[in-house]
N, C-alpha and C positions, 0 to 999 in steps of 0.2 A: 690366120686359121689354119694354114697349111702346115706352120711349125709346131702348133699345138697337137695336131693330128699325128705329126710324125714322132713327137715325144710320146704319145699316148700308146702309139705301136709299139715303140721300144720298151716302155714300161710293161706291157703286155708280154711281149717275148720274153724280158729278163725275168719276169714272174714265172712263166711255162718253163724256161730252162731250171729255175731254182726247183720247181716242182718235179723235173726229170732227175735231178741228183737226189730226190728223197725228202727236200725240205717243204715246210710251209712257209708263205710269205707274211713274216709277221712283222718287220720292221716297214716302217713308211718309205717309199720310193720318191725321193722329193729333190734329189741332187743331179744338176746338169754338170756338164764338163766344166764350164766356167766355174761352178761351184767348188768343184773337187781341187781346180787348180787354186783357188783361192785359200781351200783348206790344206793343201800340200805346202803353199807359202806361209800360211800362218805357222803351220806345224816346225818348218824349217826355221822361220823367224828372218825376214829380210835385213834385220839389223842383229843377228845371231852373234858375228864377230864382236860387238861391243863387249859381251860378257866374258868372252875367253880369249880376248886379243893378246894379253900379256903373254899367258902360256904359249899360245902359237908362236908370237915373236920371238920369244926367247928361245923356244926348242928349235926354230928353222933359223937360228942366227940372223935375223931381221929380214925374211923373206916370206911374209904371211901371204902376200898374193898368190907367189908360186905354190904354196901350200894348198889354197883354195882351188887354184886352176888344175892341179894333179887331183885334188879330190873330187871333183866335179867329173873329171874324166873317169877315174876310177868308179864313181857311181852310175855314171851312164849306162856303162854294160850290164850292170846288175839292175837298173830301172827298165832296161830293155827286156830283161828276163821276167821281170814282174808284169810287164806289159803281154808277154807271151803267154803267160800262165793265168793270168786274169781273164784273159780271153778265152781260154780253154776251161777254166774252172771259176765262173762267176759267182763266189761264194762269199762270206765274211770269214774272217780269220787268218787273211793274209798268208804268210809262208807256212803257217800250220795246215790250213787248208789245201794249200799247193801240194806240198810235200805228201802229205797223206794221200791224195788223190792221183799225184804223178808218180809215186814210187810205191809205199805203203804206209799205213796207220801207224806203224811203230817208230819209224824214222819221223813220220809228222809228228808224233807226240814230243820227240826231242827238239825239232825245229820249233815248235810251238813253245816249248818249256825255254828254249834259250832266248827267243824274243821277247818272252816275258820277262825275263831278267833286265832288257833293254827297257822295256816299257813301264816296268814298275820302277826303275831308278830314274827316267827319264823326268817324270813329275818331280821326284825327289830333289834332282839337280836344279830345275827349272825353279822350284820353290827356296831353294836355298840361294840361288843368284839373285833373285827378285828380293829375298828378305834382306840379304846383305847391302843391297842397294839401297833399299828404303831405309834399313836402320842406319846407314852411313849419312843419308840426309834428315834422319829424325832420331838422333842416338837415344832419345829417351823411351823409345818403343823398343822393346826386345823383338830380335829377328824372328822367334817362333809365334810372335803374336801377328806379323805380317802374314807368315805362312798360313796361320789358321783363316785369316780373311781371305786370302787368295784360294784357299781350298774351298770354303765354303761358297764363294761365288761361282766357281766352276761347276760344283755339285749341282748348283740349283739350275744354271744354265742347261748342263748336259740332261738333267732329269725332264725339263720342259720339252725337248724335242729337237730334232736334227734341222728342221728348217729354222729355228730361232738361233741354234748354234752357228748355221750357215750365214745368217745375218748379221750376228755378232762378229763373225771373221771378216765379212767385207768392211765393216766400219774399223776394226783394227788394222786391217791389210792398209786401208788409205791413211790412217794415223801413222803407221809406222814409215810408210813411204814419204810423208811430208817431213819427219824427224830426219830421215836419211837426206832428203833433198837439202835440208837446212845445213846439215853437217857439211855436205859435198860442197855448196855452194860457198859457205863461208871457210872452208878448208882450202879450196882452189883459190878464193880470193887472197887467204892469207899467204899462200906460198907464192902466187903471182906478185905480190905486193911488198914481198920482202926480201932484203939483199942476203939474209943467212940462209934461206931456203930456197929450194929449186925441185923442179919435177925430174925424177931420177929412175933409172930403171932398177933400182937396189930392191924394192919390195919385191920384185920378180927374179932378181937375180943379183947376188952378191959375192964376186968371185973370192973375196978374201974370207968368207965363210961357208962356202958351198961345198955341201957333202951329200951325196945321194942317201947314205944312212941317216944323216941328220935330218933332212928334209922329210924323208918317209916315216921317220920317227914322228916328226911333227905332224904330219898327215893323220897318223894315227889319233891325235887329238882333235884336228881340224875336220875331220870327217863327221864329228858329231854334228856340226853345224849343219850338214845336209840330211842327217837322220830326221825322218818325217815324210820324205818322198814316198817310202813304202807304205807309211800311214793311209795313204789313198786308197791302197788295196783292201783294208778294213772295211770300206764304206761299199763294198759291190752289192750289198743286199738293199742299200738306200739309194743306190744310182738309178736314173731313168734308163741309161743305157749300160746296163752291168756287163755287156760283153767287149765293148770297145772303149767305153768312157774312162775308166779308171787308168787303163794304160796309156792312152793318150795324154790326160791330165798328169800322169806320173812325169813322163818325159818333160813334158813342156815347163811344168813347175820346177823341174831340176835345172835345166838350161836357165829360166830367167833367173832363181836365187843365186846360181853360181856366177853370173854376171855382175848381180848385186854386191856379194861378197868381194870378188875381186876390186870393184869400184871402191869401195869404202875402206879396204885395208889397204890399197895404194895410196890414196889420200892420207891416210892416216900414216902409212910408213914415209910419205914425203915430207910430212909435218915434223917427225921426230925419227929421222934415219936409224938413230944409235940407240934408240929406247932411254935415253939418259932421264926422261921426264917421269917413267915411271919404275925406276930401278928398284926403289925401295917399298913399291906398292904395286905389283903386277897384278892383282886382282882387280884394281880400279884402273888399269892401264888405258883403256880407249877413252875414259872420262878425263883422264889426264893429258891426254893428246888433243882432245877436243878443246880442253880450256886453252891450248896452245893458239888456236884458230878463233875461238870466240869468247874466252873468258870465263867467268863463273856461269853466265847464262847458258853456254853451251855445255858445260861441264853437268849441270844441274838437268838440262833437257835430255841428253843421252842418257843420264843415270835414270831418271823417272821413267823414260821411255824403255829401258831396259826392263825396270822391274815390272812394269805394265805389260809388256808384250811376252816377256818369259814367264811371271808369275801369273797371268790372267789368259792371256790370247794363246800362246804358245802351250801353256799346261792344260787348257781346255782341250786342245786339239789331241793331245798326248792321252789325257784321260778318256776322250771319246774314243781312240784308237785302242787303247787298253782294254776298255770295257766290251767292244766288240770281239776282240779275241777271247775274252774270258767268256762271254756269250756262246762263240763258235764252239770252244772247247767244252763248255757246260753241256750244251745241247747234244754233243756226241758222247758224253759220259766220261769225257777225259778229266774233267774236273767236276766239283760238285754240281749236280743238275739244277738247284735253285739259282745258279748265276745265269742260267737261259731264261728266266722269267722275264716277260715283258709286260709293261704297263699298259694297261686297255686303253686309255685314253691318249697319253703323249707317245706310245709305240716306241718306246726306249727300254733298252735292259737296264731296268732301274735296281734290281739287286747287284748286278756288277757295277754300276756306276757308285752306289754307297760303298761296296766292298773297296773300290780305289780310292775313294776319298779316306777312309779310315786307314787303309795300306799307306797313303801318303803323307798322313799326318805322324804315323808311327817312324816310318822312314827317314823324315825330315829330322825327327827329334833324334834318332839314331847317327844318322850320316852326316849332320850339320858340321860336327868338328873335324870331318875328313878333309874339306876343302873342295873347291870346284875341280881341280884337276884329277884326282883321285876318283871322285864319282863319274866323272867325264871317261876315264879309261875303262870303268866297269861297265858302263852302257855300251861301250864301243865293243867289248868283246861278246855280249850278246848279240848285238846287231850284226857284227861281221861273222861271226859264227852262223847264224842264220841265213846270211846271205851267199856264203859258201854253199849252204845246203840247196839253196833255191837255185843257183847256178848248176849245181848238178842234177836237180830234178828236171830242168829244161833239156838238158843233154839226154838224159835216161828216158824220160818220157816222150819226148819228139823224135829225137834222132835215132834211140835205141829200140824204143817199144813200139811207137807208130811208126817209124822208118818213114818219116817225112821227106827225107832227102834233100832238105833244106841245109844245106852244109853251112853257109855264113850265119843264118840267123839262129839255127838251132844247135850248131856246134861251135863254131870259131867265136861268136861273141860271148856266149856264156862261159867258155873256156877262158878268154881273156879276162872276163869279170872274176871268174873262180880264181885265177892266179893273183890278179891285183888285189883282191880283198885277203887272199891267203898272204900274201906279201905284207900288208898293213897289218894282218893279225899276229904275225910273226914279230912285228916291231912294237907291239904292245909291251909294257912294263910287265916283269916276272909277277908281281904282287896282283895285276889284274887277272892274268892267267890263271893262278893259283885260286883266286875267290871265284873266277869263272868255272874251273872244273869243279871246284867245290860244289856251285851251285847245280852242275850236271849232275854230280854224284847223289845229291839230294833227288834230283829227278829220277835216276836209275832206281833209287830205293822206292819211292813213291810209285813208279810204273810197275815194278815188281810185286808190290803189294795190291796194287788195284787189280792186275790181272791173273796173278796166281795166288795171292793170299785169299782174295775175296771170290776168285773165280768168275769175275764179272766179263762179259764178251758182247760186244756189240758187232756184228759182221757188216754194219752198212757201209763201212767205208774199204773193204777189203778190196785189194787190186789183183 
């Protein structure tokens, strides 16, 4: 009884804070901190390395576990910045809302615009990976058909409501952890009982192939697996405790998933230290490594698990986050107003959800031929750019503007996060930077037309 009363008080306080910022409570507050941790884990996917293991392994000269260790450390500083800003501004919209209120609406728009590139392409990447995995198992069905099925399922679940989505996430997390446990147990058994294999430090450090530039280049791909911890902040207006819940869930989910990433890539790296089993087929690298430990059974299990977790559960989390960003930007007039419409019964931003479904289908058809690595790096451009803006916002809002005097939390930690994300950003391939800058240029044109062509002005977010 005491716990339920505490949650009711937190919910009431969260609604009051939202009203003080000029918004009405439209979405349903139903998420606890454990719900948001589960959501973050599903968004990042505990078995995410299954889908991009070949690229990470090859780019790092056989040190995938080191890539994920560095990636986790790099993202922790930005996660702490998310936690600080989500506590100060408990609204939907993630980095868009934080930069808009922490600095000004102009930079806020561009923060939202860059993160839109990330969130528009994340479902595309997920559907492509899932469709490729399923078409490999069922060659007679074209990949686009699988993508349509996945998109339809996720749209229905998203439409019905956040509580239903949270329930699906819990089932999904349990299933993914079971698959991961099977792989680890069978992998460890194979290594321990084989004369040709051994537990080695190579997945973390390979002296023959180590180079900081090489490893950081691989990190620019590996951080893709961590993208999603930031998605927790998009649920602030659906959290019972909007002030503290999203921040705590963000940091907790990041550490949990980082440990899981290092565990599975370490076992995979010990099963095949040189990558010989997938030299000719890097897109199916992890499944081929799994085959060493468990034969065709483990190959098929890992492939199906990747298809379902990426194509349904992870994509569901991505679509949920994107629809909330569109909802927030539409509500503020930064994007078309209809995107902010909320379904009376389900309390979900249904127009934004349908838009995401249509956009995902179009993008899958367009980008399917580019390959997993190419889409991954485009996704990272949007995420890393917005992360840099986020860390700058913490420094400016708290340390410069509010003069909190908290040197470690509001200056040193976000500064380290800024430098790390900037370093990884520089390591991105030139093609990703070019396409990303084109996306920003389109945003500049849109912004100029919106505010100077049509003379539309809303001062609700002025700082």
